[in-house]
DRENPA-3360 file (N, C-alpha, C; in nm, 2 decimals, always signed):
BEGIN
1 = MMTKEWYL = -8.05/+2.47/-2.51/-7.98/+2.51/-2.39/-7.90/+2.40/-2.33 ~ -7.78/+2.43/-2.29/-7.69/+2.34/-2.24/-7.73/+2.28/-2.10 ~ -7.72/+2.15/-2.09/-7.75/+2.08/-1.96/-7.63/+2.09/-1.87 ~ -7.66/+2.13/-1.74/-7.55/+2.15/-1.65/-7.56/+2.05/-1.54 ~ -7.45/+2.01/-1.48/-7.44/+1.92/-1.37/-7.44/+1.99/-1.24 ~ -7.51/+1.94/-1.14/-7.51/+2.00/-1.01/-7.49/+1.89/-0.90 ~ -7.45/+1.93/-0.79/-7.43/+1.84/-0.67/-7.52/+1.89/-0.56 ~ -7.60/+1.79/-0.51/-7.70/+1.82/-0.40/-7.66/+1.73/-0.29;
9 = EYEILINR = -7.65/+1.79/-0.17/-7.63/+1.71/-0.05/-7.72/+1.76/+0.06 ~ -7.78/+1.66/+0.13/-7.87/+1.70/+0.24/-7.85/+1.60/+0.36 ~ -7.89/+1.65/+0.48/-7.88/+1.56/+0.60/-8.03/+1.53/+0.64 ~ -8.05/+1.40/+0.66/-8.18/+1.35/+0.70/-8.20/+1.38/+0.85 ~ -8.30/+1.46/+0.88/-8.34/+1.49/+1.02/-8.44/+1.40/+1.07 ~ -8.54/+1.37/+0.99/-8.65/+1.28/+1.03/-8.66/+1.17/+0.91 ~ -8.61/+1.05/+0.94/-8.61/+0.95/+0.83/-8.74/+0.88/+0.82 ~ -8.84/+0.95/+0.77/-8.97/+0.89/+0.75/-8.98/+0.81/+0.62;
17 = PGLLGDIS = -9.07/+0.72/+0.61/-9.10/+0.64/+0.49/-9.14/+0.74/+0.37 ~ -9.09/+0.72/+0.26/-9.13/+0.80/+0.14/-9.05/+0.93/+0.12 ~ -8.96/+0.96/+0.21/-8.88/+1.08/+0.20/-8.81/+1.10/+0.07 ~ -8.74/+0.99/+0.03/-8.66/+0.99/-0.09/-8.76/+1.01/-0.21 ~ -8.87/+0.94/-0.20/-8.97/+0.95/-0.31/-9.02/+1.09/-0.33 ~ -9.04/+1.16/-0.22/-9.09/+1.29/-0.23/-8.99/+1.39/-0.29 ~ -8.87/+1.37/-0.25/-8.76/+1.45/-0.31/-8.74/+1.42/-0.46 ~ -8.75/+1.29/-0.50/-8.74/+1.25/-0.64/-8.85/+1.31/-0.72;
25 = SLLGMLSI = -8.98/+1.30/-0.66/-9.09/+1.36/-0.73/-9.08/+1.51/-0.75 ~ -9.02/+1.58/-0.65/-9.00/+1.72/-0.66/-8.90/+1.75/-0.78 ~ -8.79/+1.67/-0.78/-8.69/+1.69/-0.89/-8.76/+1.67/-1.03 ~ -8.84/+1.57/-1.03/-8.91/+1.54/-1.16/-9.00/+1.65/-1.20 ~ -9.07/+1.71/-1.11/-9.16/+1.82/-1.15/-9.08/+1.95/-1.19 ~ -8.96/+1.96/-1.15/-8.87/+2.07/-1.19/-8.79/+2.04/-1.31 ~ -8.81/+1.92/-1.37/-8.74/+1.87/-1.49/-8.59/+1.86/-1.46 ~ -8.56/+1.81/-1.34/-8.42/+1.79/-1.30/-8.40/+1.64/-1.29;
33 = NIITINGV = -8.30/+1.59/-1.36/-8.27/+1.45/-1.36/-8.16/+1.41/-1.26 ~ -8.18/+1.29/-1.20/-8.08/+1.23/-1.11/-7.98/+1.14/-1.19 ~ -7.85/+1.17/-1.18/-7.75/+1.09/-1.24/-7.71/+0.98/-1.15 ~ -7.67/+1.02/-1.03/-7.63/+0.92/-0.93/-7.68/+0.96/-0.79 ~ -7.70/+0.87/-0.71/-7.75/+0.90/-0.57/-7.68/+0.79/-0.48 ~ -7.64/+0.84/-0.36/-7.58/+0.75/-0.26/-7.58/+0.81/-0.13 ~ -7.58/+0.73/-0.03/-7.56/+0.78/+0.11/-7.41/+0.82/+0.13 ~ -7.39/+0.93/+0.20/-7.26/+0.99/+0.21/-7.23/+1.00/+0.36;
41 = ENSRRGML = -7.19/+0.89/+0.42/-7.15/+0.89/+0.57/-7.27/+0.93/+0.65 ~ -7.28/+0.87/+0.77/-7.38/+0.90/+0.87/-7.52/+0.91/+0.80 ~ -7.59/+1.02/+0.83/-7.73/+1.03/+0.78/-7.74/+1.13/+0.66 ~ -7.63/+1.15/+0.59/-7.63/+1.24/+0.47/-7.65/+1.16/+0.34 ~ -7.71/+1.23/+0.24/-7.73/+1.17/+0.11/-7.68/+1.27/+0.01 ~ -7.61/+1.22/-0.09/-7.56/+1.30/-0.20/-7.62/+1.26/-0.33 ~ -7.64/+1.36/-0.42/-7.69/+1.34/-0.56/-7.61/+1.42/-0.66 ~ -7.59/+1.36/-0.77/-7.54/+1.43/-0.89/-7.67/+1.45/-0.98;
49 = LLSKHDEN = -7.69/+1.58/-1.02/-7.81/+1.61/-1.09/-7.78/+1.67/-1.23 ~ -7.88/+1.67/-1.32/-7.87/+1.74/-1.45/-7.99/+1.83/-1.46 ~ -7.96/+1.95/-1.50/-8.07/+2.05/-1.53/-8.03/+2.14/-1.64 ~ -8.13/+2.17/-1.72/-8.11/+2.27/-1.83/-8.13/+2.41/-1.78 ~ -8.20/+2.43/-1.67/-8.24/+2.57/-1.63/-8.19/+2.59/-1.49 ~ -8.10/+2.69/-1.48/-8.05/+2.73/-1.35/-8.16/+2.78/-1.25 ~ -8.26/+2.84/-1.31/-8.37/+2.89/-1.22/-8.44/+2.77/-1.15 ~ -8.45/+2.66/-1.21/-8.51/+2.54/-1.15/-8.43/+2.49/-1.03;
57 = IMRLKSIL = -8.30/+2.50/-1.04/-8.21/+2.47/-0.93/-8.23/+2.57/-0.81 ~ -8.25/+2.69/-0.84/-8.28/+2.79/-0.74/-8.41/+2.77/-0.67 ~ -8.51/+2.73/-0.75/-8.64/+2.69/-0.70/-8.63/+2.57/-0.60 ~ -8.55/+2.47/-0.65/-8.53/+2.35/-0.57/-8.47/+2.39/-0.44 ~ -8.37/+2.48/-0.44/-8.30/+2.52/-0.32/-8.40/+2.58/-0.22 ~ -8.48/+2.67/-0.27/-8.58/+2.74/-0.19/-8.68/+2.64/-0.12 ~ -8.73/+2.54/-0.20/-8.82/+2.45/-0.15/-8.76/+2.36/-0.04 ~ -8.64/+2.31/-0.07/-8.57/+2.22/+0.02/-8.54/+2.29/+0.16;
65 = KTMDTIEL = -8.52/+2.42/+0.16/-8.49/+2.49/+0.28/-8.62/+2.50/+0.37 ~ -8.73/+2.48/+0.31/-8.86/+2.49/+0.39/-8.90/+2.35/+0.45 ~ -8.83/+2.24/+0.41/-8.86/+2.11/+0.46/-8.81/+2.09/+0.60 ~ -8.89/+2.04/+0.69/-8.84/+2.01/+0.83/-8.78/+1.87/+0.85 ~ -8.79/+1.79/+0.74/-8.74/+1.65/+0.75/-8.59/+1.64/+0.71 ~ -8.54/+1.74/+0.64/-8.40/+1.74/+0.60/-8.34/+1.88/+0.62 ~ -8.21/+1.88/+0.62/-8.13/+2.01/+0.62/-8.05/+2.01/+0.50 ~ -8.06/+2.11/+0.41/-7.98/+2.13/+0.29/-7.84/+2.16/+0.33;
73 = IKIRKPKL = -7.75/+2.08/+0.28/-7.60/+2.11/+0.31/-7.53/+2.18/+0.20 ~ -7.55/+2.12/+0.08/-7.48/+2.18/-0.04/-7.57/+2.17/-0.16 ~ -7.56/+2.27/-0.24/-7.62/+2.26/-0.38/-7.53/+2.35/-0.47 ~ -7.45/+2.29/-0.55/-7.35/+2.37/-0.62/-7.30/+2.29/-0.75 ~ -7.22/+2.36/-0.83/-7.15/+2.28/-0.94/-7.06/+2.18/-0.88 ~ -7.06/+2.06/-0.92/-6.99/+1.95/-0.85/-6.84/+1.97/-0.86 ~ -6.77/+1.95/-0.75/-6.63/+1.94/-0.75/-6.58/+1.80/-0.75 ~ -6.46/+1.77/-0.77/-6.41/+1.63/-0.78/-6.44/+1.56/-0.66;
81 = KDKMAVRH = -6.42/+1.62/-0.54/-6.45/+1.55/-0.41/-6.60/+1.52/-0.40 ~ -6.69/+1.60/-0.46/-6.83/+1.57/-0.45/-6.86/+1.44/-0.53 ~ -6.80/+1.43/-0.65/-6.82/+1.31/-0.73/-6.77/+1.19/-0.66 ~ -6.65/+1.20/-0.60/-6.60/+1.09/-0.52/-6.69/+1.05/-0.41 ~ -6.74/+1.15/-0.34/-6.83/+1.12/-0.22/-6.95/+1.04/-0.27 ~ -7.01/+1.07/-0.38/-7.13/+1.00/-0.43/-7.09/+0.86/-0.48 ~ -6.98/+0.85/-0.54/-6.94/+0.72/-0.59/-6.91/+0.62/-0.48 ~ -6.84/+0.67/-0.38/-6.79/+0.58/-0.28/-6.86/+0.59/-0.14;
89 = GKYIHTDA = -6.95/+0.69/-0.13/-7.02/+0.70/+0.00/-6.93/+0.75/+0.11 ~ -6.82/+0.81/+0.08/-6.73/+0.86/+0.18/-6.67/+0.99/+0.14 ~ -6.64/+1.08/+0.23/-6.58/+1.21/+0.20/-6.43/+1.19/+0.18 ~ -6.37/+1.27/+0.09/-6.23/+1.28/+0.09/-6.19/+1.39/+0.19 ~ -6.09/+1.36/+0.28/-6.06/+1.45/+0.38/-5.94/+1.54/+0.34 ~ -5.95/+1.67/+0.36/-5.84/+1.76/+0.33/-5.78/+1.82/+0.46 ~ -5.66/+1.86/+0.46/-5.60/+1.92/+0.57/-5.66/+2.06/+0.60 ~ -5.69/+2.08/+0.73/-5.76/+2.20/+0.77/-5.67/+2.33/+0.74;
97 = DDRKTVRF = -5.54/+2.32/+0.74/-5.46/+2.43/+0.72/-5.41/+2.45/+0.57 ~ -5.41/+2.34/+0.50/-5.37/+2.34/+0.36/-5.47/+2.25/+0.28 ~ -5.55/+2.32/+0.20/-5.66/+2.25/+0.14/-5.62/+2.16/+0.02 ~ -5.49/+2.18/-0.03/-5.45/+2.10/-0.14/-5.39/+1.96/-0.08 ~ -5.38/+1.95/+0.05/-5.33/+1.83/+0.11/-5.45/+1.74/+0.14 ~ -5.45/+1.62/+0.07/-5.56/+1.52/+0.08/-5.51/+1.40/+0.16 ~ -5.59/+1.35/+0.25/-5.55/+1.24/+0.34/-5.63/+1.12/+0.32 ~ -5.56/+1.00/+0.31/-5.63/+0.87/+0.30/-5.56/+0.78/+0.40;
105 = VRDELGLL = -5.64/+0.67/+0.43/-5.58/+0.56/+0.51/-5.58/+0.44/+0.42 ~ -5.51/+0.33/+0.45/-5.50/+0.22/+0.37/-5.63/+0.15/+0.33 ~ -5.73/+0.16/+0.43/-5.86/+0.10/+0.40/-5.93/+0.17/+0.29 ~ -5.88/+0.29/+0.25/-5.95/+0.37/+0.15/-5.87/+0.37/+0.01 ~ -5.80/+0.26/-0.01/-5.72/+0.26/-0.13/-5.80/+0.27/-0.26 ~ -5.92/+0.21/-0.26/-6.01/+0.22/-0.37/-6.05/+0.36/-0.40 ~ -6.08/+0.44/-0.30/-6.11/+0.58/-0.31/-5.99/+0.66/-0.36 ~ -5.87/+0.63/-0.31/-5.75/+0.70/-0.35/-5.72/+0.67/-0.49;
113 = VDFMAELY = -5.73/+0.55/-0.54/-5.70/+0.51/-0.68/-5.80/+0.59/-0.77 ~ -5.93/+0.59/-0.74/-6.03/+0.65/-0.82/-6.00/+0.80/-0.82 ~ -5.97/+0.86/-0.71/-5.94/+1.01/-0.70/-5.82/+1.04/-0.79 ~ -5.71/+0.96/-0.78/-5.59/+0.99/-0.86/-5.62/+0.97/-1.01 ~ -5.70/+0.87/-1.04/-5.73/+0.84/-1.18/-5.81/+0.96/-1.24 ~ -5.89/+1.02/-1.17/-5.97/+1.14/-1.21/-5.87/+1.26/-1.24 ~ -5.77/+1.27/-1.15/-5.67/+1.38/-1.17/-5.59/+1.35/-1.30 ~ -5.56/+1.22/-1.32/-5.48/+1.19/-1.44/-5.55/+1.22/-1.57;
121 = KQEGHKLI = -5.68/+1.21/-1.56/-5.76/+1.23/-1.69/-5.77/+1.37/-1.73 ~ -5.74/+1.46/-1.63/-5.74/+1.61/-1.66/-5.62/+1.64/-1.75 ~ -5.64/+1.73/-1.85/-5.54/+1.76/-1.94/-5.44/+1.87/-1.88 ~ -5.32/+1.87/-1.93/-5.22/+1.97/-1.89/-5.13/+1.93/-1.78 ~ -5.04/+2.01/-1.74/-4.94/+1.99/-1.64/-5.01/+1.98/-1.50 ~ -4.97/+1.88/-1.42/-5.01/+1.87/-1.29/-4.90/+1.80/-1.21 ~ -4.86/+1.86/-1.10/-4.75/+1.80/-1.01/-4.82/+1.75/-0.88 ~ -4.81/+1.62/-0.86/-4.87/+1.56/-0.74/-4.76/+1.50/-0.65;
129 = GIRGMPRV = -4.77/+1.53/-0.53/-4.68/+1.46/-0.43/-4.76/+1.36/-0.35 ~ -4.69/+1.26/-0.31/-4.75/+1.15/-0.22/-4.66/+1.12/-0.11 ~ -4.71/+1.13/+0.01/-4.63/+1.10/+0.13/-4.68/+0.97/+0.19 ~ -4.59/+0.90/+0.26/-4.64/+0.78/+0.33/-4.52/+0.69/+0.37 ~ -4.54/+0.61/+0.47/-4.43/+0.52/+0.52/-4.41/+0.40/+0.42 ~ -4.30/+0.33/+0.43/-4.28/+0.22/+0.34/-4.39/+0.11/+0.35 ~ -4.41/+0.05/+0.23/-4.51/-0.06/+0.22/-4.65/-0.03/+0.26 ~ -4.69/+0.10/+0.25/-4.82/+0.14/+0.27/-4.91/+0.14/+0.14;
137 = GKTESVVA = -4.84/+0.13/+0.03/-4.91/+0.12/-0.10/-4.91/+0.24/-0.19 ~ -4.81/+0.33/-0.17/-4.80/+0.45/-0.25/-4.78/+0.42/-0.40 ~ -4.67/+0.35/-0.43/-4.64/+0.33/-0.57/-4.75/+0.24/-0.64 ~ -4.80/+0.14/-0.56/-4.90/+0.06/-0.62/-5.03/+0.14/-0.65 ~ -5.06/+0.24/-0.57/-5.18/+0.32/-0.59/-5.15/+0.41/-0.72 ~ -5.03/+0.46/-0.73/-5.00/+0.55/-0.84/-5.02/+0.47/-0.97 ~ -4.96/+0.35/-0.98/-4.97/+0.26/-1.09/-5.11/+0.22/-1.12 ~ -5.19/+0.18/-1.02/-5.32/+0.14/-1.04/-5.41/+0.25/-1.09;
145 = ASVCANKR = -5.39/+0.37/-1.05/-5.46/+0.49/-1.10/-5.43/+0.51/-1.24 ~ -5.30/+0.49/-1.28/-5.26/+0.50/-1.42/-5.34/+0.40/-1.51 ~ -5.36/+0.28/-1.46/-5.43/+0.18/-1.54/-5.58/+0.22/-1.55 ~ -5.64/+0.27/-1.44/-5.78/+0.31/-1.44/-5.80/+0.43/-1.54 ~ -5.70/+0.52/-1.55/-5.71/+0.63/-1.63/-5.67/+0.60/-1.78 ~ -5.63/+0.47/-1.80/-5.58/+0.43/-1.93/-5.46/+0.51/-1.98 ~ -5.37/+0.53/-1.88/-5.25/+0.61/-1.91/-5.12/+0.52/-1.90 ~ -5.02/+0.55/-1.97/-4.89/+0.48/-1.96/-4.81/+0.54/-1.85;
153 = WLFVSSTM = -4.75/+0.46/-1.76/-4.67/+0.51/-1.65/-4.53/+0.48/-1.68 ~ -4.44/+0.57/-1.63/-4.29/+0.55/-1.65/-4.23/+0.59/-1.52 ~ -4.14/+0.49/-1.48/-4.06/+0.52/-1.36/-3.93/+0.60/-1.40 ~ -3.92/+0.72/-1.35/-3.80/+0.80/-1.37/-3.70/+0.76/-1.26 ~ -3.75/+0.74/-1.14/-3.67/+0.68/-1.03/-3.77/+0.61/-0.95 ~ -3.73/+0.49/-0.90/-3.82/+0.41/-0.82/-3.75/+0.29/-0.75 ~ -3.81/+0.25/-0.64/-3.76/+0.13/-0.57/-3.86/+0.02/-0.57 ~ -3.96/+0.02/-0.66/-4.07/-0.07/-0.65/-4.02/-0.22/-0.68;
161 = LKQTIRNK = -3.95/-0.24/-0.78/-3.89/-0.37/-0.81/-3.74/-0.37/-0.79 ~ -3.67/-0.29/-0.86/-3.53/-0.27/-0.84/-3.51/-0.12/-0.83 ~ -3.39/-0.08/-0.77/-3.37/+0.06/-0.76/-3.34/+0.11/-0.91 ~ -3.42/+0.19/-0.96/-3.42/+0.24/-1.10/-3.40/+0.39/-1.10 ~ -3.29/+0.43/-1.17/-3.27/+0.57/-1.20/-3.25/+0.59/-1.35 ~ -3.34/+0.67/-1.41/-3.33/+0.69/-1.55/-3.25/+0.82/-1.58 ~ -3.16/+0.81/-1.68/-3.08/+0.93/-1.72/-3.13/+0.98/-1.85 ~ -3.21/+0.91/-1.92/-3.27/+0.95/-2.05/-3.39/+0.87/-2.08;
169 = LIEGEYNV = -3.47/+0.92/-2.17/-3.59/+0.85/-2.22/-3.57/+0.81/-2.36 ~ -3.64/+0.71/-2.41/-3.63/+0.67/-2.54/-3.74/+0.73/-2.62 ~ -3.73/+0.71/-2.75/-3.84/+0.77/-2.84/-3.98/+0.71/-2.80 ~ -4.07/+0.81/-2.80/-4.20/+0.77/-2.76/-4.23/+0.79/-2.61 ~ -4.13/+0.80/-2.53/-4.15/+0.82/-2.39/-4.18/+0.96/-2.35 ~ -4.14/+1.06/-2.44/-4.18/+1.20/-2.42/-4.32/+1.22/-2.47 ~ -4.41/+1.19/-2.39/-4.55/+1.20/-2.43/-4.64/+1.27/-2.32 ~ -4.72/+1.36/-2.36/-4.80/+1.44/-2.26/-4.90/+1.35/-2.19;
177 = DNIYIIDG = -4.93/+1.23/-2.25/-5.03/+1.14/-2.19/-4.97/+1.05/-2.09 ~ -4.84/+1.05/-2.08/-4.77/+0.96/-1.99/-4.78/+1.01/-1.84 ~ -4.77/+0.92/-1.75/-4.76/+0.95/-1.61/-4.61/+0.93/-1.56 ~ -4.54/+1.03/-1.52/-4.40/+1.02/-1.48/-4.39/+1.01/-1.33 ~ -4.33/+0.90/-1.29/-4.32/+0.87/-1.14/-4.18/+0.89/-1.09 ~ -4.16/+0.97/-0.99/-4.03/+1.00/-0.94/-4.03/+0.97/-0.79 ~ -3.92/+0.90/-0.75/-3.90/+0.87/-0.60/-3.81/+0.99/-0.55 ~ -3.87/+1.08/-0.47/-3.79/+1.19/-0.43/-3.67/+1.16/-0.35;
185 = ILSTRRAN = -3.67/+1.06/-0.27/-3.55/+1.02/-0.19/-3.44/+0.96/-0.28 ~ -3.48/+0.87/-0.37/-3.38/+0.81/-0.45/-3.32/+0.91/-0.55 ~ -3.40/+1.00/-0.61/-3.34/+1.10/-0.70/-3.25/+1.19/-0.62 ~ -3.29/+1.23/-0.50/-3.21/+1.33/-0.42/-3.08/+1.27/-0.38 ~ -3.08/+1.14/-0.33/-2.97/+1.08/-0.27/-2.87/+1.01/-0.36 ~ -2.92/+0.96/-0.47/-2.84/+0.87/-0.55/-2.82/+0.92/-0.70 ~ -2.89/+1.02/-0.74/-2.89/+1.05/-0.89/-2.77/+1.14/-0.92 ~ -2.74/+1.14/-1.05/-2.63/+1.22/-1.10/-2.69/+1.34/-1.18;
193 = DKHWQLIR = -2.60/+1.42/-1.24/-2.65/+1.54/-1.31/-2.74/+1.51/-1.43 ~ -2.71/+1.40/-1.50/-2.79/+1.36/-1.62/-2.93/+1.33/-1.58 ~ -2.95/+1.27/-1.46/-3.08/+1.23/-1.41/-3.16/+1.36/-1.38 ~ -3.09/+1.46/-1.32/-3.16/+1.58/-1.29/-3.19/+1.66/-1.41 ~ -3.11/+1.65/-1.51/-3.14/+1.72/-1.64/-3.27/+1.66/-1.70 ~ -3.28/+1.52/-1.69/-3.40/+1.46/-1.74/-3.52/+1.50/-1.66 ~ -3.51/+1.51/-1.53/-3.62/+1.55/-1.45/-3.67/+1.69/-1.49 ~ -3.57/+1.78/-1.51/-3.61/+1.92/-1.55/-3.68/+1.92/-1.69;
201 = EIMQLPSI = -3.64/+1.83/-1.78/-3.70/+1.82/-1.91/-3.85/+1.77/-1.89 ~ -3.86/+1.67/-1.80/-4.00/+1.62/-1.78/-4.09/+1.72/-1.71 ~ -4.03/+1.80/-1.62/-4.11/+1.90/-1.55/-4.17/+2.01/-1.65 ~ -4.10/+2.02/-1.76/-4.15/+2.12/-1.86/-4.26/+2.07/-1.95 ~ -4.28/+1.93/-1.95/-4.39/+1.87/-2.03/-4.52/+1.91/-1.97 ~ -4.63/+1.93/-2.05/-4.76/+1.95/-2.00/-4.83/+1.82/-1.97 ~ -4.78/+1.75/-1.87/-4.82/+1.61/-1.84/-4.83/+1.60/-1.68 ~ -4.87/+1.48/-1.64/-4.88/+1.45/-1.50/-4.75/+1.40/-1.45;
209 = KVVEHPDI = -4.70/+1.46/-1.34/-4.58/+1.41/-1.27/-4.62/+1.37/-1.12 ~ -4.58/+1.26/-1.08/-4.61/+1.22/-0.94/-4.47/+1.20/-0.87 ~ -4.46/+1.27/-0.76/-4.33/+1.26/-0.68/-4.36/+1.20/-0.54 ~ -4.30/+1.08/-0.52/-4.31/+1.02/-0.39/-4.21/+1.09/-0.30 ~ -4.25/+1.11/-0.17/-4.16/+1.18/-0.07/-4.13/+1.32/-0.12 ~ -4.23/+1.41/-0.15/-4.20/+1.54/-0.20/-4.12/+1.63/-0.10 ~ -4.13/+1.61/+0.03/-4.06/+1.69/+0.12/-3.91/+1.67/+0.11 ~ -3.87/+1.55/+0.08/-3.72/+1.53/+0.05/-3.68/+1.58/-0.08;
217 = FVQTTEYK = -3.77/+1.57/-0.18/-3.75/+1.61/-0.32/-3.72/+1.76/-0.32 ~ -3.79/+1.84/-0.24/-3.77/+1.99/-0.25/-3.65/+2.04/-0.17 ~ -3.59/+1.96/-0.08/-3.49/+2.00/+0.01/-3.37/+2.05/-0.07 ~ -3.33/+1.98/-0.17/-3.20/+2.01/-0.24/-3.23/+2.05/-0.39 ~ -3.35/+2.09/-0.42/-3.38/+2.12/-0.56/-3.44/+2.26/-0.56 ~ -3.46/+2.31/-0.69/-3.52/+2.45/-0.70/-3.67/+2.44/-0.69 ~ -3.73/+2.32/-0.67/-3.87/+2.31/-0.66/-3.92/+2.33/-0.52 ~ -4.04/+2.38/-0.50/-4.10/+2.40/-0.37/-4.23/+2.33/-0.35;
225 = LDDFDYII = -4.27/+2.31/-0.23/-4.40/+2.25/-0.20/-4.51/+2.33/-0.26 ~ -4.50/+2.46/-0.28/-4.60/+2.54/-0.34/-4.62/+2.51/-0.49 ~ -4.52/+2.45/-0.55/-4.53/+2.41/-0.69/-4.62/+2.29/-0.71 ~ -4.65/+2.22/-0.60/-4.74/+2.10/-0.62/-4.89/+2.14/-0.62 ~ -4.96/+2.08/-0.71/-5.10/+2.10/-0.72/-5.18/+2.02/-0.61 ~ -5.13/+1.90/-0.58/-5.19/+1.82/-0.47/-5.08/+1.75/-0.39 ~ -5.10/+1.74/-0.26/-5.01/+1.66/-0.18/-5.10/+1.55/-0.12 ~ -5.08/+1.42/-0.15/-5.16/+1.31/-0.10/-5.08/+1.25/+0.02;
233 = ELRSHEGE = -5.15/+1.22/+0.13/-5.09/+1.15/+0.24/-5.16/+1.02/+0.26 ~ -5.09/+0.91/+0.26/-5.14/+0.78/+0.27/-5.08/+0.72/+0.40 ~ -5.17/+0.67/+0.49/-5.13/+0.62/+0.62/-5.19/+0.48/+0.64 ~ -5.12/+0.40/+0.71/-5.18/+0.26/+0.75/-5.30/+0.27/+0.83 ~ -5.31/+0.38/+0.92/-5.42/+0.40/+1.00/-5.42/+0.54/+1.04 ~ -5.54/+0.59/+1.09/-5.55/+0.73/+1.14/-5.45/+0.75/+1.25 ~ -5.38/+0.86/+1.25/-5.29/+0.90/+1.36/-5.15/+0.85/+1.33 ~ -5.13/+0.77/+1.23/-4.99/+0.73/+1.20/-4.90/+0.85/+1.16;
241 = EITYDSVD = -4.79/+0.86/+1.22/-4.70/+0.98/+1.19/-4.61/+0.94/+1.07 ~ -4.60/+1.03/+0.98/-4.51/+1.00/+0.86/-4.38/+1.07/+0.89 ~ -4.28/+0.98/+0.91/-4.14/+1.03/+0.94/-4.05/+0.99/+0.83 ~ -3.94/+1.06/+0.82/-3.85/+1.03/+0.70/-3.72/+0.96/+0.73 ~ -3.69/+0.93/+0.86/-3.57/+0.86/+0.89/-3.59/+0.71/+0.84 ~ -3.69/+0.65/+0.88/-3.71/+0.51/+0.84/-3.74/+0.50/+0.69 ~ -3.81/+0.60/+0.64/-3.84/+0.60/+0.49/-3.71/+0.61/+0.41 ~ -3.62/+0.70/+0.46/-3.50/+0.72/+0.39/-3.42/+0.59/+0.39;
249 = NHSLSTAN = -3.40/+0.53/+0.51/-3.32/+0.41/+0.52/-3.38/+0.29/+0.44 ~ -3.51/+0.28/+0.43/-3.58/+0.17/+0.36/-3.55/+0.19/+0.21 ~ -3.56/+0.32/+0.16/-3.55/+0.34/+0.01/-3.40/+0.32/-0.03 ~ -3.31/+0.35/+0.05/-3.17/+0.35/+0.01/-3.10/+0.21/+0.04 ~ -3.17/+0.13/+0.12/-3.11/+0.00/+0.15/-3.16/-0.11/+0.07 ~ -3.25/-0.08/-0.03/-3.31/-0.18/-0.11/-3.21/-0.25/-0.19 ~ -3.11/-0.18/-0.24/-3.00/-0.24/-0.32/-2.92/-0.34/-0.24 ~ -2.92/-0.33/-0.11/-2.84/-0.42/-0.03/-2.92/-0.55/+0.01;
257 = NGFSMFDF = -3.04/-0.56/-0.04/-3.13/-0.67/-0.01/-3.16/-0.76/-0.13 ~ -3.06/-0.78/-0.21/-3.07/-0.87/-0.33/-3.11/-0.80/-0.46 ~ -3.12/-0.67/-0.46/-3.16/-0.60/-0.58/-3.05/-0.52/-0.63 ~ -3.03/-0.51/-0.76/-2.93/-0.43/-0.82/-2.98/-0.30/-0.86 ~ -2.89/-0.20/-0.89/-2.93/-0.07/-0.94/-2.94/-0.07/-1.09 ~ -3.05/-0.03/-1.14/-3.06/+0.00/-1.29/-3.02/+0.15/-1.31 ~ -2.94/+0.18/-1.40/-2.90/+0.31/-1.43/-2.90/+0.33/-1.58 ~ -3.01/+0.38/-1.64/-3.03/+0.39/-1.78/-2.96/+0.52/-1.83;
% end
């Protein structure tokens, strides 16, 4: 019988000595193995579990609901955000109105990189947008996640080192395992028809595409925000407003600050 993975999360109501040992013993009696365990913010604890029998998970759920020292929060097949919570001890926060919008602050760069790396490891097409003010770490996080996922990254348009706009790819760069990075402002404001033809070709590939400043990218193209699988927001601190006037000026003035334009 196939072993299945489960996510268990509970809140500690009475933190008495031996509580974790009691729960671990219960899991052992039900032949449920613990893969990972960690505190998940405040007084909650999360676990990744392995079990061959679904009925044992149901028994566990029934027993945990009778305990007065804890409150059962979740027991389900693990989602990506569940695995991130156990690894890092922090929740990934999503927008209340749009569940595909995920929010991070600069202090959570490690969590962001790990989250994006897990997205990169998934097979097939995925379109990811990332919002944020200049110098908050957007491009660096995209590249770092590519390294963590053991993927090659390619700048289709970027202002990371020099203003780069690609009009074609060379042999070997059309690869479904590559991560294609597009600066939405630079492509929209400075690119020519050949560049957009290249972007359309890349969009047809069953690979990962990351678009910085997706709101600008969709303004003058046939693509819509609904086409994105995830929108990531990165802020320097909670409450920072992401505006595009200063972002636009920063991206397009880079060439006037000692950098030249690459046009392949």
